[in-house]
C-alpha positions as CSV (number, residue, x, y, z in Angstrom):
1,M,90.6,10.3,-16.2
2,E,91.6,7.1,-14.5
3,F,91.5,6.2,-10.9
4,R,95.1,5.2,-11.2
5,Q,96.0,8.8,-12.2
6,I,94.3,10.2,-9.2
7,R,96.2,7.8,-6.9
8,Y,99.5,8.7,-8.6
9,F,98.7,12.4,-8.3
10,L,98.0,12.1,-4.5
11,A,101.2,10.2,-3.9
12,V,103.3,13.0,-5.6
13,A,101.2,15.7,-3.8
14,E,102.1,14.0,-0.4
15,E,105.8,13.4,-1.1
16,L,106.4,16.5,-3.3
17,H,109.1,14.3,-4.9
18,F,108.6,12.1,-8.0
19,T,111.2,9.5,-7.2
20,R,110.0,9.0,-3.6
21,A,106.4,8.8,-4.9
22,A,107.4,6.3,-7.5
23,D,109.1,4.1,-4.9
24,K,106.0,4.3,-2.7
25,L,103.8,3.3,-5.6
26,H,106.2,0.6,-6.8
27,V,106.3,2.0,-10.3
28,A,109.0,3.4,-12.5
29,Q,109.6,7.2,-12.1
30,P,109.2,7.9,-15.9
31,A,105.9,6.0,-16.0
32,L,104.7,8.1,-13.0
33,S,105.7,11.4,-14.7
34,Q,103.9,10.4,-17.9
35,Q,100.7,9.7,-16.0
36,I,100.9,13.1,-14.3
37,R,101.5,14.8,-17.6
38,Q,98.5,13.0,-19.2
39,L,96.3,14.1,-16.2
40,E,97.4,17.7,-16.6
41,E,96.6,17.6,-20.3
42,E,93.1,16.2,-19.6
43,I,92.4,18.8,-16.9
44,G,93.9,21.6,-18.9
45,A,96.1,23.0,-16.1
46,K,99.5,22.4,-14.5
47,L,99.2,20.6,-11.2
48,F,102.8,20.8,-10.1
49,E,105.7,23.3,-10.5
50,R,108.8,21.4,-11.1
51,T,112.4,22.6,-10.7
52,N,115.6,20.7,-10.2
53,R,115.4,21.2,-6.5
54,R,111.7,21.0,-5.6
55,V,108.2,20.1,-6.6
56,E,105.3,22.2,-5.5
57,L,101.5,22.2,-6.0
58,T,100.1,24.9,-8.2
59,P,96.9,26.7,-7.2
60,A,95.1,24.3,-9.6
61,G,96.9,21.4,-7.9
62,E,95.8,22.5,-4.5
63,V,92.1,22.6,-5.6
64,F,92.5,19.2,-7.4
65,R,94.2,17.7,-4.3
66,T,91.2,18.7,-2.1
67,R,88.7,17.1,-4.4
68,A,90.8,14.1,-5.2
69,L,91.1,13.3,-1.5
70,I,87.4,13.3,-1.2
71,A,87.0,11.2,-4.3
72,M,89.6,8.7,-3.0
73,D,87.9,8.4,0.4
74,Q,84.6,7.8,-1.4
75,M,86.1,5.1,-3.6
76,N,87.7,3.4,-0.6
77,R,84.3,3.5,1.2
78,A,82.5,2.1,-1.8
79,A,85.1,-0.7,-2.1
80,A,84.8,-1.5,1.6
81,E,81.0,-1.5,1.5
82,A,80.8,-3.5,-1.6
83,G,83.1,-6.1,-0.1
84,Q,81.0,-6.2,3.1
85,A,77.8,-6.7,1.0
86,G,79.5,-9.4,-1.1
87,R,80.5,-11.3,2.0
88,G,77.0,-11.0,3.5
89,E,78.2,-8.6,6.2
90,S,75.9,-5.6,5.2
91,G,72.9,-4.9,3.1
92,S,69.2,-5.4,3.9
93,L,67.3,-8.6,4.8
94,S,63.6,-8.8,5.4
95,I,62.2,-11.6,7.5
96,G,58.6,-12.6,8.0
97,F,57.5,-14.7,10.9
98,V,54.6,-16.1,12.8
99,S,54.4,-15.7,16.6
100,S,55.7,-19.2,17.4
101,A,59.0,-18.4,15.7
102,V,59.7,-15.7,18.4
103,W,60.1,-18.5,21.0
104,G,62.2,-20.7,18.9
105,V,65.2,-20.3,16.6
106,L,64.5,-16.7,15.4
107,P,66.0,-14.8,18.4
108,A,69.1,-17.0,18.3
109,V,69.8,-16.6,14.6
110,L,69.2,-12.8,14.9
111,R,71.9,-12.6,17.7
112,Q,74.3,-14.4,15.4
113,M,73.5,-12.1,12.5
114,R,74.0,-9.0,14.7
115,R,77.4,-10.4,15.7
116,K,78.5,-11.6,12.2
117,A,76.9,-8.8,10.2
118,P,76.6,-5.7,12.4
119,M,76.2,-3.4,9.4
120,A,73.2,-5.3,8.1
121,D,69.7,-3.7,8.1
122,I,67.3,-6.5,9.2
123,E,63.6,-5.8,8.9
124,L,61.2,-8.0,10.9
125,R,57.6,-8.4,9.9
126,E,55.0,-10.4,11.8
127,L,52.8,-11.9,9.0
128,D,50.5,-14.8,8.6
129,P,51.7,-17.6,6.2
130,A,49.6,-16.4,3.2
131,E,51.1,-12.9,3.5
132,Q,54.6,-14.3,3.8
133,L,54.3,-16.5,0.8
134,R,52.8,-13.7,-1.3
135,D,55.6,-11.3,-0.3
136,I,58.3,-13.9,-0.9
137,R,57.0,-14.6,-4.4
138,E,56.8,-10.9,-5.2
139,R,60.3,-10.4,-3.8
140,H,59.2,-8.1,-1.0
141,L,60.4,-10.6,1.6
142,D,63.6,-12.5,1.7
143,V,62.7,-15.3,4.1
144,G,59.7,-16.5,6.0
145,M,59.1,-18.5,9.1
146,M,55.7,-20.3,9.3
147,H,53.7,-23.4,9.8
148,A,53.0,-24.8,6.3
149,V,53.4,-27.8,4.1
150,L,54.8,-26.6,0.8
151,D,55.7,-28.3,-2.4
152,Q,56.6,-25.4,-4.8
153,P,59.6,-25.8,-7.0
154,E,60.6,-22.1,-6.8
155,L,60.9,-22.3,-3.0
156,T,63.3,-23.9,-0.6
157,T,62.0,-25.0,2.8
158,V,63.9,-26.1,5.9
159,V,62.2,-27.5,9.1
160,I,63.6,-25.4,11.9
161,S,61.6,-26.8,14.9
162,R,59.1,-29.5,15.8
163,D,56.8,-28.7,18.7
164,R,54.1,-30.9,20.3
165,L,50.7,-29.4,20.5
166,T,49.2,-28.4,23.9
167,V,45.8,-26.9,24.7
168,A,45.3,-23.4,26.0
169,L,42.2,-23.2,28.3
170,P,40.5,-20.4,30.2
171,E,41.7,-20.7,33.8
172,K,38.1,-21.4,35.0
173,H,37.5,-24.1,32.4
174,K,36.3,-27.5,33.8
175,A,39.4,-29.2,32.4
176,A,41.9,-26.6,33.8
177,G,42.3,-28.6,37.0
178,K,43.4,-31.7,35.2
179,T,47.0,-32.7,34.6
180,S,46.3,-33.6,31.0
181,V,43.3,-33.3,28.6
182,A,41.8,-35.8,26.2
183,L,41.3,-34.0,22.9
184,R,37.9,-35.7,22.3
185,S,36.6,-34.2,25.5
186,L,36.7,-30.8,23.8
187,T,34.2,-31.7,21.2
188,E,31.7,-29.0,22.1
189,E,34.2,-26.2,22.5
190,T,34.8,-23.3,20.2
191,F,38.2,-23.8,18.7
192,L,40.2,-20.6,18.1
193,I,42.3,-21.5,15.1
194,P,44.3,-19.6,12.4
195,K,42.4,-19.2,9.2
196,R,42.8,-21.6,6.4
197,H,45.3,-20.6,3.6
198,A,46.0,-21.9,0.1
199,S,48.8,-24.0,1.5
200,A,48.2,-26.6,4.2
201,G,49.4,-25.3,7.6
202,F,48.4,-25.0,11.3
203,H,44.7,-24.9,10.5
204,E,44.9,-28.3,8.8
205,L,47.1,-29.7,11.6
206,V,44.5,-28.8,14.2
207,M,41.6,-30.1,12.1
208,T,43.5,-33.4,11.4
209,A,44.2,-33.8,15.1
210,C,40.5,-33.5,15.9
211,N,39.5,-35.9,13.1
212,Q,42.0,-38.5,14.4
213,A,40.4,-38.1,17.8
214,G,37.0,-38.9,16.3
215,F,35.3,-35.6,16.0
216,A,35.0,-32.3,14.2
217,P,34.9,-29.1,16.3
218,A,31.4,-27.9,17.0
219,R,32.4,-24.3,16.3
220,T,35.6,-22.6,15.0
221,Q,36.6,-19.0,15.3
222,P,39.3,-18.0,12.8
223,T,42.2,-15.8,14.0
224,R,45.0,-14.2,12.1
225,L,47.8,-15.3,14.4
226,L,48.2,-18.0,17.1
227,Q,49.1,-15.3,19.7
228,T,45.7,-13.7,19.0
229,A,44.0,-17.0,19.6
230,V,45.6,-17.3,23.1
231,A,44.6,-13.7,24.0
232,L,41.0,-14.6,23.1
233,V,41.2,-17.8,25.2
234,A,41.9,-15.4,28.2
235,G,38.6,-13.7,27.3
236,G,36.7,-16.9,27.5
237,V,35.9,-17.0,23.8
238,G,37.1,-20.5,23.3
239,I,40.1,-22.9,23.5
240,A,43.1,-23.2,21.3
241,L,45.7,-25.8,20.3
242,V,49.1,-24.2,20.3
243,P,52.8,-25.3,20.1
244,E,54.2,-26.4,23.5
245,S,56.6,-23.5,23.3
246,F,53.7,-21.2,24.1
247,R,53.3,-22.8,27.5
248,K,57.0,-22.0,28.3
249,N,57.1,-18.5,26.9
250,L,53.6,-16.9,26.6
251,E,52.1,-16.3,30.0
252,I,48.7,-14.5,29.7
253,R,46.6,-13.9,32.7
254,G,43.5,-16.1,32.6
255,V,45.1,-18.8,30.5
256,V,46.4,-22.2,31.5
257,Y,48.1,-24.8,29.3
258,R,47.6,-28.5,29.6
259,P,49.2,-31.4,27.7
260,L,47.1,-33.6,25.5
261,Q,46.6,-37.2,26.3
262,G,47.8,-40.0,24.0
263,E,49.8,-39.5,20.8
264,T,50.3,-35.8,20.4
265,P,50.4,-34.1,17.0
266,V,53.6,-32.2,16.2
267,A,53.7,-28.7,14.6
268,E,56.6,-28.1,12.3
269,L,57.9,-24.6,11.9
270,I,59.7,-24.0,8.5
271,A,61.9,-21.4,7.0
272,V,61.2,-20.5,3.4
273,W,63.0,-18.5,0.7
274,R,63.1,-18.3,-3.1
275,K,65.7,-20.6,-4.7
276,D,66.8,-17.8,-7.0
277,N,67.4,-15.2,-4.3
278,A,71.1,-14.6,-4.6
279,S,71.4,-12.1,-1.8
280,P,74.8,-12.7,0.0
281,L,73.1,-11.6,3.3
282,L,70.4,-14.3,2.8
283,T,73.2,-16.8,2.3
284,R,74.8,-15.6,5.5
285,F,71.4,-16.0,7.3
286,R,71.0,-19.5,5.9
287,Q,74.5,-20.4,7.1
288,E,73.9,-19.1,10.6
289,L,70.5,-20.9,10.7
290,E,72.1,-24.2,9.6
291,N,74.8,-23.8,12.2
292,L,72.2,-23.3,14.9
293,L,70.2,-26.3,13.8
294,R,73.2,-28.5,13.7
295,K,74.3,-27.5,17.2
296,K,70.7,-28.1,18.4
297,H,70.8,-31.7,17.2
298,E,74.4,-32.5,18.4
């Protein structure tokens, strides 16, 4: 049984006239009649009663018409959904991110995706860089957003933001009343810093900044995420170097942000995905991300 035969049958069932159905389908009437006969032979029952004056559905034809309409609707839905998926308008996309991405390009690109691909199922997962890279490699994650320096041939990376570092201090810290802070003056502080991962990232950025200022932190307290570090600053556990976007977007009672004196290190946030990920929805995401970055730099 061919899909074409079902389409031909439904046209005749609607018109109850072979010539009008043939005209509607833009086929020759004899060809239409032949397809209906073949369909009846395959089913083993007559679908139409034909006389010189009229065409009527048989009881078998009535049953077949009901099921054929459902099948046709399902086929049309399948074709529409396949087209949407192929154009990157539907499907599923999983995005991993660190907290700093929330105050950058991520919300903007998600708004564009909701507008351009409203049928898409987008999963958001806040993960540290090591977790993101593991899940990307194992194909459990389509794209990641993190602070990392990567040189891995199977991955594509794009810098999506550059943010100067600022220091988060407890509000009663002796440096909280200053307009800016010399990094070297924090030598004896406990630095709340994301833990070191296999790939160089935010941890290395902070340690390099301290080394360039002429010291190594007296104590460090690893955290899983930067947002956790700021929360611990509020509790007086230590201080944290964070992207400047935190000062603008993350207000936590008991925490003040102060700019660093002198040449300030810059944290780069990157987007990462597998080069061999052929998902049309990922392609759509990349296009929207590129459009936003281009507009940002115009």
